[in-house]
Every structure is written in C-alpha cells, then in structure tokens.
DSSP file (Angstrom, degrees, kcal/mol; ACC not computed):
  #  RESIDUE AA STRUCTURE BP1 BP2  ACC     N-H-->O    O-->H-N    N-H-->O    O-->H-N    TCO  KAPPA ALPHA  PHI   PSI    X-CA   Y-CA   Z-CA
    1    1 A M              0   0    0      0, 0.0    20,-2.1     0, 0.0     2,-0.4   0.000 360.0 360.0 360.0 140.7  -63.3   -3.8  -33.9
    2    2 A T  E     -A   20   0A   0     18,-0.2     2,-0.5     2,-0.0    18,-0.2  -0.969 360.0-167.0-118.4 131.8  -66.6   -2.1  -33.6
    3    3 A I  E     -A   19   0A   0     16,-2.7    16,-2.6    -2,-0.4     2,-0.4  -0.981  11.9-145.6-127.0 130.7  -69.9   -3.7  -32.3
    4    4 A A  E     -A   18   0A   0     -2,-0.5     2,-0.3    14,-0.2    14,-0.2  -0.783  18.4-168.7 -91.9 130.7  -73.2   -2.3  -32.7
    5    5 A L  E     -A   17   0A   0     12,-3.7    12,-3.7    -2,-0.4     2,-0.6  -0.869  16.3-148.4-118.7 151.1  -75.6   -3.0  -29.9
    6    6 A K  E     -A   16   0A   0     -2,-0.3     2,-0.4    10,-0.2    10,-0.2  -0.961  24.4-172.9-119.1 118.1  -79.3   -2.4  -29.7
    7    7 A L  E     -A   15   0A   0      8,-2.7     8,-2.2    -2,-0.6     2,-0.5  -0.804  11.5-154.7-113.7 146.0  -80.3   -1.6  -26.1
    8    8 A Q  E     -A   14   0A   0     -2,-0.4     6,-0.3     6,-0.2     5,-0.0  -0.966   9.6-145.1-128.7 133.2  -83.8   -1.2  -24.7
    9    9 A S    >   -     0   0    0      4,-3.3     3,-1.3    -2,-0.5     0, 0.0  -0.289  34.6 -95.5 -86.5 175.7  -84.6    0.9  -21.6
   10   10 A G  T 3  S+     0   0    0      1,-0.3    -1,-0.1     2,-0.1    -2,-0.0   0.729 120.7  57.7 -61.6 -27.6  -87.4    0.0  -19.0
   11   11 A D  T 3  S-     0   0    0      2,-0.1    -1,-0.3     1,-0.0     3,-0.1   0.355 122.9-100.6 -93.5  10.1  -90.0    2.1  -20.5
   12   12 A G  S <  S+     0   0    0     -3,-1.3     2,-0.2     1,-0.3    -2,-0.1   0.391  76.7 135.7  96.5  -4.4  -89.7    0.4  -23.9
   13   13 A A        -     0   0    0     -5,-0.0    -4,-3.3     1,-0.0     2,-0.3  -0.540  36.9-159.0 -75.7 143.9  -87.6    2.9  -25.7
   14   14 A S  E     +A    8   0A   0     -6,-0.3     2,-0.3    -2,-0.2    -6,-0.2  -0.956  12.1 179.1-125.0 143.9  -84.8    1.4  -27.8
   15   15 A A  E     -A    7   0A   0     -8,-2.2    -8,-2.7    -2,-0.3     2,-0.5  -0.959  27.6-122.2-139.4 160.1  -81.5    3.0  -29.1
   16   16 A S  E     -A    6   0A   0     -2,-0.3     2,-0.5   -10,-0.2   -10,-0.2  -0.867  28.6-167.4-100.9 133.5  -78.7    1.7  -31.1
   17   17 A V  E     -A    5   0A   0    -12,-3.7   -12,-3.7    -2,-0.5     2,-0.6  -0.973  11.5-150.9-129.7 129.2  -75.2    2.1  -29.4
   18   18 A R  E     -A    4   0A   0     -2,-0.5     2,-0.4   -14,-0.2   -14,-0.2  -0.889  16.2-173.0-101.5 125.5  -71.9    1.6  -31.0
   19   19 A M  E     -A    3   0A   0    -16,-2.6   -16,-2.7    -2,-0.6     2,-0.6  -0.929  15.4-143.9-122.6 136.4  -69.2    0.4  -28.7
   20   20 A I  E     -A    2   0A   0     -2,-0.4     2,-0.7   -18,-0.2   -18,-0.2  -0.879  17.0-138.1-101.6 124.9  -65.5    0.2  -29.7
   21   21 A L        +     0   0    0    -20,-2.1     3,-0.2    -2,-0.6     4,-0.1  -0.746  28.7 170.7 -91.9 125.3  -63.9   -2.7  -28.2
   22   22 A T     >  +     0   0    0     -2,-0.7     4,-2.2     1,-0.1     5,-0.3  -0.010  39.4 120.4-113.5  19.8  -60.4   -1.7  -27.0
   23   23 A E  H  > S+     0   0    0      1,-0.2     4,-1.5     2,-0.2    -1,-0.1   0.870  73.4  44.7 -56.8 -41.3  -59.8   -4.9  -25.1
   24   24 A C  H  > S+     0   0    0      2,-0.2     4,-1.9     1,-0.2    -1,-0.2   0.932 113.6  51.6 -69.7 -48.2  -56.7   -6.0  -27.0
   25   25 A V  H  > S+     0   0    0      1,-0.2     4,-2.0     2,-0.2    -1,-0.2   0.811 109.0  48.7 -50.8 -38.6  -55.1   -2.6  -26.9
   26   26 A M  H  X S+     0   0    0     -4,-2.2     4,-3.0     2,-0.2    -1,-0.2   0.857 108.3  54.4 -77.2 -34.1  -55.6   -2.2  -23.3
   27   27 A K  H  X S+     0   0    0     -4,-1.5     4,-2.4    -5,-0.3    -2,-0.2   0.930 109.2  48.1 -57.5 -44.3  -54.1   -5.6  -22.7
   28   28 A K  H  X S+     0   0    0     -4,-1.9     4,-2.7     2,-0.2    -2,-0.2   0.919 113.2  48.2 -60.3 -46.4  -51.0   -4.7  -24.6
   29   29 A L  H  X S+     0   0    0     -4,-2.0     4,-2.4     1,-0.2    -2,-0.2   0.908 111.8  48.2 -58.7 -46.8  -50.7   -1.5  -22.8
   30   30 A L  H  X S+     0   0    0     -4,-3.0     4,-1.9     1,-0.2    -1,-0.2   0.869 112.5  50.0 -64.8 -40.5  -51.1   -3.0  -19.5
   31   31 A L  H  X S+     0   0    0     -4,-2.4     4,-2.4    -5,-0.2    -2,-0.2   0.912 111.4  48.6 -58.0 -50.8  -48.6   -5.7  -20.4
   32   32 A A  H  X S+     0   0    0     -4,-2.7     4,-2.1     1,-0.2    -2,-0.2   0.927 111.2  49.3 -60.6 -50.1  -46.0   -3.2  -21.5
   33   33 A S  H  X S+     0   0    0     -4,-2.4     4,-2.4     2,-0.2    -1,-0.2   0.867 110.9  49.0 -55.2 -41.2  -46.4   -1.0  -18.4
   34   34 A V  H  X S+     0   0    0     -4,-1.9     4,-2.8     1,-0.2     5,-0.2   0.933 111.1  51.0 -69.6 -42.9  -46.0   -4.0  -16.0
   35   35 A G  H  X S+     0   0    0     -4,-2.4     4,-1.7     1,-0.2    -2,-0.2   0.809 110.6  49.1 -65.4 -29.0  -42.9   -5.1  -17.9
   36   36 A L  H  X S+     0   0    0     -4,-2.1     4,-2.3     2,-0.2    -1,-0.2   0.905 113.2  45.9 -67.4 -45.7  -41.4   -1.5  -17.7
   37   37 A V  H  X S+     0   0    0     -4,-2.4     4,-2.7     1,-0.2    -2,-0.2   0.906 111.3  52.7 -67.0 -39.5  -42.0   -1.2  -14.1
   38   38 A A  H  X S+     0   0    0     -4,-2.8     4,-2.4     2,-0.2     5,-0.2   0.910 110.0  48.1 -59.0 -45.2  -40.7   -4.7  -13.5
   39   39 A L  H  X S+     0   0    0     -4,-1.7     4,-2.2    -5,-0.2    -1,-0.2   0.921 112.8  48.4 -62.6 -42.7  -37.4   -3.9  -15.3
   40   40 A G  H  X S+     0   0    0     -4,-2.3     4,-1.8     1,-0.2    -2,-0.2   0.892 112.5  47.8 -66.3 -37.4  -37.0   -0.7  -13.4
   41   41 A V  H  X S+     0   0    0     -4,-2.7     4,-2.5     2,-0.2     5,-0.2   0.910 112.3  50.0 -69.1 -44.7  -37.7   -2.4  -10.0
   42   42 A A  H  X S+     0   0    0     -4,-2.4     4,-1.8     1,-0.2    -2,-0.2   0.910 112.8  46.2 -67.9 -43.5  -35.1   -5.3  -10.8
   43   43 A S  H  X S+     0   0    0     -4,-2.2     4,-1.0    -5,-0.2    -1,-0.2   0.923 112.5  48.9 -69.0 -37.8  -32.4   -3.0  -11.8
   44   44 A A  H  X S+     0   0    0     -4,-1.8     4,-0.8     1,-0.2     3,-0.4   0.907 113.2  45.9 -70.8 -38.8  -32.8   -0.7   -8.9
   45   45 A S  H  < S+     0   0    0     -4,-2.5     4,-0.4     1,-0.2     3,-0.3   0.841 106.0  61.4 -70.4 -26.5  -32.8   -3.6   -6.3
   46   46 A A  H >< S+     0   0    0     -4,-1.8     3,-0.5     1,-0.2    -1,-0.2   0.778 100.2  55.1 -64.4 -25.7  -29.8   -5.2   -8.0
   47   47 A A  H 3< S+     0   0    0     -4,-1.0    -1,-0.2    -3,-0.4    -2,-0.2   0.791 106.2  52.1 -80.1 -24.7  -27.8   -2.1   -7.2
   48   48 A D  T 3< S+     0   0    0     -4,-0.8    -1,-0.2    -3,-0.3    -2,-0.2   0.521  81.2 115.3 -83.5  -3.2  -28.7   -2.4   -3.6
   49   49 A L  S <  S-     0   0    0     -3,-0.5    -3,-0.0    -4,-0.4     2,-0.0  -0.416  72.0-112.5 -68.3 136.5  -27.5   -6.0   -3.3
   50   50 A P        -     0   0    0      0, 0.0     2,-0.1     0, 0.0    -1,-0.1  -0.351  37.0 -98.8 -65.3 155.9  -24.5   -6.5   -0.9
   51   51 A R        -     0   0    0      1,-0.1     4,-0.1     2,-0.1     3,-0.1  -0.450  19.3-141.7 -72.9 146.8  -21.1   -7.6   -2.4
   52   52 A R  S    S+     0   0    0     -2,-0.1     2,-0.3     2,-0.1    -1,-0.1   0.733  88.5  27.2 -75.8 -28.0  -20.3  -11.4   -2.2
   53   53 A E  S    S-     0   0    0      1,-0.0    -2,-0.1     3,-0.0    -1,-0.1  -0.900 100.4 -85.0-132.8 160.5  -16.7  -10.6   -1.6
   54   54 A A        -     0   0    0     -2,-0.3     3,-0.1     1,-0.1    -2,-0.1  -0.286  51.4 -94.8 -68.3 153.9  -14.9   -7.6    0.0
   55   55 A M        -     0   0    0      1,-0.1    -1,-0.1    -4,-0.1     0, 0.0  -0.414  46.7-104.1 -66.2 136.3  -14.0   -4.6   -2.0
   56   56 A P        -     0   0    0      0, 0.0     2,-0.3     0, 0.0    -1,-0.1  -0.341  37.4-137.3 -59.3 148.6  -10.4   -4.7   -3.4
   57   57 A T        -     0   0    0     -3,-0.1     2,-0.2     1,-0.0    -3,-0.0  -0.730  18.5-106.7-102.1 156.8   -8.0   -2.3   -1.5
   58   58 A K        -     0   0    0     -2,-0.3     3,-0.1     1,-0.1    -1,-0.0  -0.520  39.0-105.0 -77.5 150.1   -5.5   -0.2   -3.0
   59   59 A A        -     0   0    0     -2,-0.2     3,-0.1     1,-0.1    -1,-0.1  -0.531  46.0 -99.9 -77.9 146.3   -1.9   -1.2   -2.6
   60   60 A P        -     0   0    0      0, 0.0    -1,-0.1     0, 0.0     3,-0.0  -0.257  45.5 -89.3 -69.9 156.4    0.0    0.9    0.0
   61   61 A A        -     0   0    0      1,-0.1     2,-0.3    -3,-0.1    -3,-0.0  -0.363  46.1-110.6 -65.3 139.6    2.2    3.7   -1.2
   62   62 A Y        -     0   0    0     -3,-0.1     2,-0.5    -2,-0.0    -1,-0.1  -0.623  34.3-174.2 -77.6 132.6    5.9    2.6   -1.9
   63   63 A V        -     0   0    0     -2,-0.3     2,-0.2    -3,-0.0    -1,-0.0  -0.977  20.3-136.0-119.9 111.1    8.3    4.0    0.7
   64   64 A S        -     0   0    0     -2,-0.5     2,-0.3     1,-0.1    -2,-0.0  -0.512  20.7-131.5 -76.2 142.8   11.9    3.2   -0.1
   65   65 A Q        -     0   0    0     -2,-0.2     2,-0.1     1,-0.1    -1,-0.1  -0.645  19.4-106.3 -91.2 143.6   13.8    2.2    2.8
   66   66 A M        -     0   0    0     -2,-0.3     2,-0.2     1,-0.1    -1,-0.1  -0.421  43.0-106.5 -69.7 144.6   17.3    3.6    3.9
   67   67 A Y        -     0   0    0     -2,-0.1     2,-0.5    79,-0.1    -1,-0.1  -0.514  31.2-134.6 -71.0 134.5   20.1    1.1    3.2
   68   68 A N        -     0   0    0     -2,-0.2    -1,-0.1     1,-0.1    40,-0.0  -0.874  15.8-168.7-107.4 120.8   21.5   -0.5    6.3
   69   69 A W        +     0   0    0     -2,-0.5    31,-0.3     2,-0.0    -1,-0.1   0.414  45.2 124.7 -83.3  -5.7   25.2   -0.8    6.7
   70   70 A T        +     0   0    0     32,-0.1    31,-0.2    33,-0.1     2,-0.2  -0.357  42.4  78.3 -61.9 131.0   25.2   -3.2    9.7
   71   71 A G  E    S-B  100   0B   0     29,-2.4    29,-2.6    -2,-0.1     2,-0.2  -0.740  72.6 -79.2 149.9 169.1   27.2   -6.3    9.1
   72   72 A A  E     -B   99   0B   0     27,-0.2     2,-0.3    -2,-0.2    27,-0.2  -0.592  36.2-165.9 -95.6 156.8   30.6   -8.0    9.0
   73   73 A Y  E     -B   98   0B   0     25,-2.4    25,-2.9    -2,-0.2     2,-0.3  -0.987   7.2-165.0-142.7 148.1   33.1   -7.9    6.2
   74   74 A V  E     +B   97   0B   0     -2,-0.3     2,-0.3    23,-0.2    23,-0.2  -0.970  16.4 169.0-130.4 143.9   36.2   -9.7    5.2
   75   75 A G  E     -B   96   0B   0     21,-2.5    21,-3.4    -2,-0.3     2,-0.3  -0.993  25.3-136.9-155.2 160.0   38.9   -8.8    2.7
   76   76 A I  E     +B   95   0B   0     -2,-0.3     2,-0.3    19,-0.3    19,-0.3  -0.887  22.0 178.9-114.1 148.4   42.4   -9.3    1.1
   77   77 A N  E     +B   94   0B   0     17,-2.4    17,-2.4    -2,-0.3     2,-0.3  -0.967   5.2 167.8-145.0 164.9   44.9   -6.8    0.1
   78   78 A G  E     +B   93   0B   0     -2,-0.3     2,-0.3    15,-0.3    15,-0.2  -0.971  10.7 135.2-164.1 161.0   48.4   -6.8   -1.3
   79   79 A G  E     -B   92   0B   0     13,-2.4    13,-1.8    -2,-0.3     2,-0.4  -0.988  43.8 -80.5 174.0-161.1   50.9   -4.4   -2.8
   80   80 A Y  E     -B   91   0B   0     -2,-0.3     2,-0.3    11,-0.2    11,-0.2  -0.991  31.4-164.3-134.0 132.7   54.4   -3.1   -3.1
   81   81 A G  E     +B   90   0B   0      9,-3.0     9,-2.0    -2,-0.4     2,-0.3  -0.923  11.4 168.7-116.7 145.3   56.1   -0.6   -0.8
   82   82 A F  E     -B   89   0B   0     -2,-0.3     2,-0.4     7,-0.2     7,-0.2  -0.958  22.5-150.5-149.4 163.3   59.3    1.5   -1.3
   83   83 A N  E  >> -B   88   0B   0      5,-1.8     4,-0.9    -2,-0.3     5,-0.5  -0.987   6.1-158.4-138.5 120.8   61.2    4.3    0.3
   84   84 A G  T  45S+     0   0    0     -2,-0.4    -1,-0.1     1,-0.2     5,-0.0   0.641  85.2  58.7 -84.6 -12.7   63.2    6.5   -1.8
   85   85 A S  T  45S+     0   0    0      1,-0.1    -1,-0.2     3,-0.1     0, 0.0   0.873 122.9  18.3 -86.4 -36.1   65.7    7.9    0.9
   86   86 A N  T  45S-     0   0    0     -3,-0.1    -2,-0.2     2,-0.1    44,-0.1   0.310 102.9-113.5-118.1  11.9   67.2    4.5    2.0
   87   87 A G  T  <5 +     0   0    0     -4,-0.9     2,-0.4     1,-0.2    36,-0.2   0.736  58.4 157.9  72.7  24.3   66.3    2.3   -0.9
   88   88 A A  E   < +B   83   0B   0     -5,-0.5    -5,-1.8    34,-0.2     2,-0.3  -0.650  10.5 146.8 -76.0 128.9   63.9    0.0    1.2
   89   89 A D  E     +BC  82 121B   0     32,-1.8    32,-1.5    -2,-0.4     2,-0.3  -0.994   4.9 126.2-155.7 164.2   61.4   -1.8   -1.0
   90   90 A G  E     -BC  81 120B   0     -9,-2.0    -9,-3.0    -2,-0.3    30,-0.3  -0.975  48.9 -68.7 168.3-174.8   59.5   -5.1   -1.0
   91   91 A W  E     -BC  80 119B   0     28,-0.5    28,-3.0    -2,-0.3     2,-0.3  -0.529  34.0-166.1-100.7 161.4   56.1   -6.8   -1.3
   92   92 A T  E     +BC  79 118B   0    -13,-1.8   -13,-2.4    26,-0.2     2,-0.3  -0.982   9.5 170.8-149.1 138.9   53.2   -6.9    1.2
   93   93 A A  E     +BC  78 117B   0     24,-2.7    24,-2.7    -2,-0.3     2,-0.3  -0.983  17.8 119.2-144.0 152.8   50.0   -9.2    1.5
   94   94 A G  E     -BC  77 116B   0    -17,-2.4   -17,-2.4    -2,-0.3     2,-0.3  -0.981  42.7 -92.5 176.1-161.7   47.5   -9.7    4.1
   95   95 A G  E     -BC  76 115B   0     20,-2.4    20,-1.6    -2,-0.3     2,-0.4  -0.900  14.3-144.9-140.6 165.4   43.8   -9.5    5.1
   96   96 A T  E     -BC  75 114B   0    -21,-3.4   -21,-2.5    -2,-0.3     2,-0.4  -0.997  11.3-176.6-137.2 136.7   41.2   -7.2    6.7
   97   97 A V  E     +BC  74 113B   0     16,-2.3    16,-2.8    -2,-0.4     2,-0.3  -0.997  18.8 152.7-135.7 134.0   38.3   -8.2    9.0
   98   98 A G  E     -BC  73 112B   0    -25,-2.9   -25,-2.4    -2,-0.4     2,-0.3  -0.955  29.3-145.1-155.1 171.4   35.7   -5.6   10.3
   99   99 A Y  E     -BC  72 111B   0     12,-2.4    12,-1.9    -2,-0.3     2,-0.3  -0.955  11.5-160.1-148.2 127.2   32.1   -5.1   11.5
  100  100 A N  E     -BC  71 110B   0    -29,-2.6   -29,-2.4    -2,-0.3     2,-0.4  -0.828   2.8-167.0-100.5 146.1   29.8   -2.1   11.0
  101  101 A W  E     - C   0 109B   0      8,-3.1     8,-3.0    -2,-0.3     2,-0.7  -0.976   6.2-157.4-129.8 125.0   26.8   -1.2   13.0
  102  102 A Q  E     - C   0 108B   0     -2,-0.4     6,-0.2     6,-0.2   -32,-0.1  -0.863  14.1-144.4-107.4 120.0   24.3    1.3   12.0
  103  103 A S        -     0   0    0      4,-2.0   -33,-0.1    -2,-0.7     6,-0.0   0.050  47.5 -75.7 -61.1-177.8   22.1    2.8   14.8
  104  104 A G  S    S+     0   0    0      2,-0.1    -1,-0.1     0, 0.0    -2,-0.0   0.630 117.9  39.2 -61.5 -18.8   18.5    3.7   14.1
  105  105 A G  S    S-     0   0    0      2,-0.1     0, 0.0     0, 0.0     0, 0.0  -0.124 119.0 -60.5-110.9-153.8   19.3    6.7   12.2
  106  106 A P  S    S+     0   0    0      0, 0.0    40,-2.6     0, 0.0     2,-0.4   0.332  93.3 115.4 -80.5   0.4   22.1    7.5    9.7
  107  107 A L  E     - D   0 145B   0     38,-0.2    -4,-2.0    39,-0.1     2,-0.5  -0.638  44.5-168.7 -81.3 129.0   25.0    6.9   12.1
  108  108 A V  E     -CD 102 144B   0     36,-2.2    36,-1.6    -2,-0.4     2,-0.3  -0.940   1.2-170.2-115.8 133.2   27.4    4.0   11.4
  109  109 A W  E     +C  101   0B   0     -8,-3.0    -8,-3.1    -2,-0.5     2,-0.3  -0.839  15.3 179.3-111.6 152.4   29.9    2.8   14.0
  110  110 A G  E     -CD 100 141B   0     31,-1.3    31,-4.1    -2,-0.3     2,-0.3  -0.999  27.1-154.5-158.9 161.2   32.6    0.3   13.1
  111  111 A I  E     +CD  99 140B   0    -12,-1.9   -12,-2.4    -2,-0.3     2,-0.3  -0.997  21.5 177.6-131.6 134.4   35.6   -1.8   14.1
  112  112 A E  E     -CD  98 139B   0     27,-2.3    27,-3.6    -2,-0.3     2,-0.4  -0.992  10.2-168.8-143.9 146.2   38.3   -3.0   11.8
  113  113 A G  E     -CD  97 138B   0    -16,-2.8   -16,-2.3    -2,-0.3     2,-0.4  -0.998   3.7-164.3-136.9 144.3   41.6   -5.0   11.9
  114  114 A D  E     -CD  96 137B   0     23,-2.3    23,-1.9    -2,-0.4     2,-0.3  -0.962   6.6-177.4-123.2 141.7   44.4   -5.6    9.5
  115  115 A L  E     +CD  95 136B   0    -20,-1.6   -20,-2.4    -2,-0.4     2,-0.4  -0.957  13.8 173.8-134.2 119.5   47.2   -8.1    9.4
  116  116 A N  E     -CD  94 135B   0     19,-2.9    19,-3.3    -2,-0.3     2,-0.3  -0.988  26.5-138.0-135.5 138.6   49.8   -8.1    6.6
  117  117 A W  E     -CD  93 134B   0    -24,-2.7   -24,-2.7    -2,-0.4     2,-0.3  -0.682  29.5-167.3 -85.0 143.7   52.9   -9.9    5.9
  118  118 A S  E     -C   92   0B   0     15,-2.8   -26,-0.2    -2,-0.3    -2,-0.0  -0.969  31.2-173.1-137.7 148.2   55.6   -7.8    4.6
  119  119 A D  E     +C   91   0B   0    -28,-3.0     2,-0.7    -2,-0.3   -28,-0.5  -0.433  37.9 145.2-131.4  57.4   59.1   -8.2    2.9
  120  120 A I  E     +CD  90 132B   0     12,-1.4    12,-1.9   -30,-0.3     2,-0.3  -0.886  20.5 154.4 -95.5 104.0   60.1   -4.5    2.9
  121  121 A N  E     +CD  89 131B   0    -32,-1.5   -32,-1.8    -2,-0.7     2,-0.3  -0.936   1.9 127.5-131.8 145.3   63.8   -4.4    3.5
  122  122 A G  E     - D   0 130B   0      8,-2.2     8,-3.6    -2,-0.3     2,-0.3  -0.879  24.7-160.6 171.3 157.3   66.6   -2.0    2.6
  123  123 A S  E     - D   0 129B   0      6,-0.3     6,-0.2    -2,-0.3     3,-0.1  -0.980  12.2-163.3-148.1 155.5   69.6    0.1    3.9
  124  124 A D  S    S+     0   0    0      4,-1.1     2,-0.2     1,-0.3     5,-0.1   0.690  80.0   1.7-109.6 -28.2   71.6    3.1    2.8
  125  125 A T  S    S-     0   0    0      3,-0.9    -1,-0.3   -39,-0.0     3,-0.2  -0.797  82.9 -93.3-139.6-174.8   74.6    2.8    4.9
  126  126 A A  S    S+     0   0    0     -2,-0.2     3,-0.1     1,-0.2     0, 0.0   0.675 122.1  56.6 -76.9 -13.0   75.9    0.4    7.5
  127  127 A L  S    S+     0   0    0      1,-0.2     2,-0.5     0, 0.0    -1,-0.2   0.731 108.6  41.6 -93.3 -23.7   74.4    2.7   10.2
  128  128 A T        +     0   0    0     -3,-0.2    -4,-1.1     2,-0.0    -3,-0.9  -0.977  61.6 156.2-126.3 130.7   70.6    2.6    9.0
  129  129 A S  E     -D  123   0B   0     -2,-0.5     2,-0.4    -6,-0.2    -6,-0.3  -0.978  25.8-142.8-146.9 157.9   68.7   -0.3    7.7
  130  130 A T  E     +D  122   0B   0     -8,-3.6    -8,-2.2    -2,-0.3     2,-0.4  -0.973  18.9 170.2-124.9 130.5   65.0   -1.1    7.4
  131  131 A S  E     +D  121   0B   0     -2,-0.4     2,-0.4   -10,-0.2   -10,-0.2  -0.945   3.4 175.8-142.7 121.5   63.4   -4.5    7.9
  132  132 A N  E     +D  120   0B   0    -12,-1.9   -12,-1.4    -2,-0.4     3,-0.1  -0.955  11.3 160.4-130.8 113.9   59.7   -4.8    8.1
  133  133 A N  E     +     0   0B   0     -2,-0.4   -15,-2.8     1,-0.2     2,-0.3   0.690  64.9  29.5-103.4 -23.3   58.1   -8.2    8.3
  134  134 A W  E     -D  117   0B   0    -17,-0.2     2,-0.4   -42,-0.0    -1,-0.2  -0.996  52.8-165.1-140.1 142.7   54.6   -7.6    9.7
  135  135 A L  E     +D  116   0B   0    -19,-3.3   -19,-2.9    -2,-0.3     2,-0.4  -0.996  15.0 179.3-129.3 127.6   52.1   -4.8    9.7
  136  136 A V  E     +D  115   0B   0     -2,-0.4     2,-0.3   -21,-0.2   -21,-0.2  -0.998   1.3 175.7-130.5 132.5   49.1   -4.8   12.2
  137  137 A T  E     -D  114   0B   0    -23,-1.9   -23,-2.3    -2,-0.4     2,-0.3  -0.963  12.2-173.0-126.6 151.2   46.4   -2.3   12.5
  138  138 A A  E     -D  113   0B   0     -2,-0.3     2,-0.5   -25,-0.2   -25,-0.2  -0.969  13.6-176.2-140.3 129.3   43.3   -2.0   14.6
  139  139 A V  E     -D  112   0B   0    -27,-3.6   -27,-2.3    -2,-0.3     2,-0.6  -0.965  21.9-155.9-131.9 125.1   40.8    0.8   14.1
  140  140 A L  E     -D  111   0B   0     -2,-0.5   -29,-0.3   -29,-0.2    -2,-0.0  -0.894  27.4-140.6 -93.3 125.9   37.6    2.0   15.8
  141  141 A T  E     -D  110   0B   0    -31,-4.1   -31,-1.3    -2,-0.6     3,-0.1  -0.727  13.2-133.3 -87.2 120.8   35.6    3.9   13.2
  142  142 A P  E     -     0   0B   0      0, 0.0     2,-0.3     0, 0.0   -34,-0.1  -0.327  42.2 -79.8 -65.6 164.0   33.9    6.9   14.8
  143  143 A P  E     -     0   0B   0      0, 0.0     2,-0.4     0, 0.0   -34,-0.2  -0.488  52.8-169.9 -70.9 126.5   30.2    7.3   13.8
  144  144 A F  E     -D  108   0B   0    -36,-1.6   -36,-2.2    -2,-0.3     2,-0.4  -0.874  25.8-105.9-115.3 150.7   29.9    8.8   10.4
  145  145 A T  E     -D  107   0B   0     -2,-0.4     2,-1.0   -38,-0.2     3,-0.3  -0.595  14.7-149.2 -78.9 125.2   26.7   10.1    8.8
  146  146 A D    >   +     0   0    0    -40,-2.6     3,-0.9    -2,-0.4    -1,-0.1  -0.412  46.8 143.0 -88.3  57.4   25.1    7.9    6.0
  147  147 A L  T 3   +     0   0    0     -2,-1.0    -1,-0.2     1,-0.2   -40,-0.0   0.774  69.9  44.7 -69.7 -33.8   23.7   11.0    4.3
  148  148 A V  T >  S-     0   0    0     -3,-0.3     3,-1.9     1,-0.3    -1,-0.2   0.307  94.4-154.9-105.3   7.6   24.3    9.8    0.7
  149  149 A D  G X   -     0   0    0     -3,-0.9     3,-0.6     1,-0.3    -1,-0.3  -0.287  68.6  -6.7  59.5-119.9   22.9    6.3    1.6
  150  150 A R  G 3  S+     0   0    0      1,-0.2    -1,-0.3    -2,-0.1   -82,-0.0   0.409 110.4  92.9 -88.4   6.6   24.5    3.7   -1.0
  151  151 A R  G <         0   0    0     -3,-1.9    -1,-0.2     1,-0.2    -2,-0.1   0.370 360.0 360.0 -88.0  12.2   26.3    6.1   -3.2
  152  152 A L    <         0   0    0     -3,-0.6    -1,-0.2    -6,-0.0    -2,-0.1   0.511 360.0 360.0 -67.0 360.0   29.6    5.9   -1.3
C-alpha cells in the first residue's frame, strides 16, 4: 500500500513524498520471529528438565552358580549273588542312607551306610558251606573334587 503525502516546511516550501506502508509485513515478520524464538527456547528448556522417575538400570550380568552337593540321600537296592566255586547263590535286598557336605570350594565330603538282608547259601562238600544272612557297610567318603559339576 502506498500513500502520497504533501509536506510543507517551515519556510513555506512544499514537496510531495511517497511513503510505502510496510506496517502489515513488519507485523508478520515480527510475529514469525517471536514464534521461532519461543519454539527454540521451549525445546531447549524441555531437554534440561529433571526426570520424574529414576533412570532404569541394566540387569546385572548372569553368573551361573556351581551346583552344591550338600544334602542327605536315601536309596534301596536289591540283587542276586552267586559264587561259582562252591555253588553259593541267593537274593539280597536292602537300603542305603548317606549325607554329603560340600565345603566352600569344589571338595565334597561324605558318609554312607548300607544294610542288606541276604539269602546267599551254598556248599560244595561237607567241609565247606556258605551262609550269609546280612550285609552291613559304613563308608567315610574322602573329599573328591567336583570339577565336572553336575555331569557326574
């Protein structure tokens, strides 16, 4: 938009002046620059805000633990026994009770006891005969190394 003005000086001289009104363009330019500055300030300050909750932490690294052999055990057993030299043969049945203790490292200590009933009888002549009615054992296990872990 252009406006023509007629101006008069103090000595009485007059001149015609054309003035271009840039009022609307300046307002738009000012508004756009204020908006850009506000957008830049808002995004920069949002990055500096503290978190409302703590940062998530990573899970600890998995470390497999060594198997522990400490504990009691109970078992049953049975079988058939024979001796070819004097013809002794028969059945046996019984049970086993034990306890293992693993020290801090790979050493395992143990104690075990067996009690079996037996019907193993036989003789080859009148001079020799075999009769076995009970079998009993008690064992202290020396420490052994658990190097292969659970693969035994």
